[in-house]
Backbone bond lengths (Angstrom), bond angles and torsions (degrees), N, CA, C in turn:
res aa  C-N    CA-C-N  psi(-1)  N-CA   C-N-CA  omega(-1)  CA-C   N-CA-C  phi
1 X - - - 1.438 - - 1.511 110.56 -
2 X 1.325 116.63 -37.20 1.464 118.54 179.89 1.523 110.10 -68.92
3 X 1.307 118.75 -27.56 1.455 122.86 177.33 1.516 111.24 -67.93
4 X 1.351 117.10 -37.71 1.465 120.61 179.71 1.514 111.06 -66.95
5 X 1.311 118.78 -36.95 1.469 122.03 179.07 1.521 111.29 -63.78
6 X 1.325 116.03 -40.47 1.473 119.29 178.97 1.526 110.67 -69.36
7 X 1.332 117.38 -33.88 1.464 121.71 178.97 1.522 110.54 -64.96
8 X 1.351 115.98 -45.71 1.469 119.44 178.52 1.526 111.22 -65.03
9 X 1.322 114.65 -36.66 1.466 119.16 179.93 1.521 110.51 -66.55
10 X 1.313 118.19 -41.44 1.468 120.08 179.35 1.531 110.82 -70.38
11 X 1.323 117.51 -37.04 1.461 120.67 176.63 1.530 109.71 -64.53
12 X 1.313 116.26 -42.50 1.475 120.97 177.95 1.521 111.30 -63.61
13 X 1.344 116.43 -40.86 1.460 120.10 179.09 1.525 110.11 -65.81
14 X 1.321 117.93 -39.63 1.466 120.80 177.53 1.527 110.86 -66.56
15 X 1.324 116.76 -37.85 1.465 121.04 178.18 1.533 110.20 -63.24
16 X 1.323 116.45 -45.88 1.467 120.81 178.69 1.529 110.45 -63.85
17 X 1.323 117.36 -42.43 1.468 121.12 178.63 1.526 110.29 -62.82
18 X 1.351 116.92 -40.01 1.460 120.83 178.30 1.522 110.99 -63.82
19 X 1.314 117.22 -42.67 1.481 121.43 178.07 1.526 109.70 -62.22
20 X 1.325 117.58 -45.58 1.470 121.51 -179.11 1.526 110.62 -63.12
21 X 1.329 117.06 -44.68 1.457 120.53 178.65 1.533 111.39 -65.08
22 X 1.313 117.01 -38.80 1.468 120.98 177.00 1.517 111.75 -62.69
23 X 1.339 116.48 -44.51 1.462 120.35 177.86 1.524 110.59 -64.60
24 X 1.320 116.22 -37.70 1.467 119.61 176.99 1.521 110.99 -62.89
25 X 1.320 117.50 -41.65 1.456 122.21 178.74 1.527 110.89 -63.31
26 X 1.317 116.96 -43.21 1.464 121.18 177.63 1.526 109.95 -62.07
27 X 1.325 117.22 -44.23 1.469 120.82 -179.76 1.531 110.80 -62.01
28 X 1.331 117.06 -42.52 1.463 121.01 179.36 1.531 110.10 -62.75
29 X 1.317 117.73 -41.45 1.460 120.72 179.00 1.529 111.68 -65.98
30 X 1.311 117.69 -38.91 1.467 121.05 177.00 1.522 109.85 -63.49
31 X 1.315 117.35 -43.46 1.467 121.42 177.79 1.528 110.81 -62.69
32 X 1.324 117.37 -39.95 1.469 122.00 179.08 1.524 110.73 -62.27
33 X 1.327 116.78 -45.10 1.462 121.10 178.74 1.527 109.98 -64.43
34 X 1.318 116.60 -41.38 1.466 120.83 179.45 1.529 110.69 -62.82
35 X 1.320 117.39 -43.80 1.466 120.88 178.39 1.527 111.45 -66.32
36 X 1.321 117.40 -37.19 1.469 120.33 178.29 1.528 110.08 -64.63
37 X 1.323 117.35 -40.71 1.461 121.12 177.89 1.530 110.33 -64.67
38 X 1.313 116.74 -43.85 1.465 121.02 179.19 1.534 110.91 -63.84
39 X 1.328 116.69 -40.32 1.463 121.13 178.12 1.526 110.66 -62.85
40 X 1.328 116.90 -43.02 1.464 120.32 179.08 1.525 110.56 -63.63
41 X 1.327 117.62 -39.93 1.465 121.74 177.65 1.523 110.65 -63.32
42 X 1.326 117.13 -44.21 1.459 121.08 179.53 1.528 111.75 -66.32
43 X 1.326 117.44 -37.84 1.460 120.48 177.36 1.525 110.75 -64.73
44 X 1.340 117.09 -40.05 1.463 121.02 178.25 1.526 110.00 -65.26
45 X 1.325 116.78 -42.21 1.463 121.10 178.57 1.529 110.91 -64.20
46 X 1.329 117.18 -40.96 1.467 121.40 177.54 1.528 110.56 -61.40
47 X 1.333 116.89 -44.01 1.460 120.87 179.42 1.531 110.80 -62.11
48 X 1.338 116.76 -41.48 1.468 120.38 178.22 1.522 110.70 -63.05
49 X 1.326 116.97 -41.84 1.471 121.06 179.37 1.530 110.67 -65.48
50 X 1.330 117.02 -40.18 1.461 120.27 178.80 1.528 110.78 -65.77
51 X 1.338 117.05 -39.43 1.463 120.42 177.09 1.523 110.75 -63.93
52 X 1.328 116.01 -44.00 1.465 120.29 179.07 1.526 110.23 -63.37
53 X 1.322 117.79 -40.56 1.457 121.68 178.23 1.528 111.05 -61.47
54 X 1.322 116.52 -42.43 1.467 120.26 178.87 1.525 110.97 -62.27
55 X 1.327 116.82 -44.15 1.462 120.45 179.23 1.525 111.23 -63.44
56 X 1.329 116.36 -40.37 1.466 119.76 179.71 1.529 111.27 -68.15
57 X 1.330 117.60 -35.37 1.467 120.38 177.03 1.532 110.62 -63.90
58 X 1.341 116.50 -41.87 1.468 120.30 177.89 1.523 109.86 -62.60
59 X 1.331 116.47 -44.69 1.469 120.28 179.48 1.530 110.94 -63.33
60 X 1.314 117.10 -40.03 1.472 121.56 179.13 1.530 110.24 -62.17
61 X 1.331 116.79 -45.84 1.467 120.07 179.57 1.524 110.94 -62.99
62 X 1.333 116.35 -37.84 1.465 119.86 178.26 1.532 110.57 -64.93
63 X 1.339 115.77 -45.45 1.475 119.34 -177.21 1.525 112.11 -68.98
64 X 1.320 118.30 -28.07 1.465 121.11 -179.63 1.532 113.25 -92.75
65 X 1.312 117.20 -0.13 1.467 120.31 178.78 1.526 109.16 -64.90
66 X 1.330 117.39 139.24 1.465 120.29 -178.39 1.535 113.41 -54.76
67 X 1.318 118.02 -40.08 1.461 120.44 -179.37 1.526 111.04 -63.99
68 X 1.316 116.77 -41.35 1.459 120.70 179.06 1.525 110.60 -66.43
69 X 1.336 116.59 -44.49 1.470 120.18 179.10 1.526 110.70 -63.05
70 X 1.330 117.33 -41.31 1.458 121.27 179.52 1.531 110.41 -61.50
71 X 1.333 116.51 -45.89 1.465 120.47 -179.77 1.521 111.31 -63.29
72 X 1.305 117.37 -41.93 1.477 120.20 179.77 1.519 111.26 -68.63
73 X 1.334 117.14 -36.05 1.461 120.95 178.99 1.526 109.95 -66.35
74 X 1.341 116.66 -43.99 1.465 119.53 178.10 1.515 111.25 -62.68
75 X 1.302 116.60 -39.33 1.466 121.55 178.99 1.528 110.66 -63.11
76 X 1.330 116.93 -33.70 1.467 121.88 179.96 1.524 111.84 -85.95
77 X 1.330 116.86 -1.29 1.457 120.01 178.82 1.516 113.99 83.51
78 X 1.292 118.38 18.87 1.463 121.94 179.16 1.528 109.91 -90.78
79 X 1.311 116.13 152.57 1.460 121.98 177.61 1.519 108.31 -146.13
80 X 1.348 117.64 164.71 1.469 119.64 179.78 1.526 110.05 -62.56
81 X 1.350 117.64 148.93 1.466 120.29 -179.35 1.530 111.48 -71.21
82 X 1.334 115.06 149.90 1.462 119.88 173.86 1.517 110.00 -81.69
83 X 1.367 116.51 168.89 1.468 120.02 -178.31 1.527 111.26 -60.38
84 X 1.304 118.87 -35.17 1.460 121.18 -178.01 1.525 112.62 -76.03
85 X 1.315 117.94 -8.70 1.464 121.37 179.90 1.534 112.32 -96.03
86 X 1.295 118.40 -7.12 1.466 121.79 -176.88 1.523 109.46 -95.70
87 X 1.313 116.75 130.17 1.459 122.93 177.69 1.528 108.54 -117.94
88 X 1.319 115.96 133.88 1.470 120.58 178.30 1.523 107.09 -106.17
89 X 1.296 116.88 124.38 1.473 122.36 179.89 1.512 109.37 -99.29
90 X 1.327 115.30 133.94 1.466 121.55 178.94 1.525 108.20 -98.95
91 X 1.316 117.04 147.89 1.468 121.72 177.62 1.512 111.13 -73.82
């Protein structure tokens, strides 16, 4: 009779261990899915930032182009300096 009690106890302990391990496996899978979703969101955000950076680089090159600067300077009433307006500083 004492042998049967230990058998039920070990079966019960294995059942509890199986439940705990199963719940642990489910939790790990939920975390994996959550991390995969977060990774996909971050990758999409990175791609958007890279696209925005590319567009801003194109705009920067356009705004710094000599023809664009010349046109904007003329529009603002600026012109190249005369010889009497240039000062050379010595060290």
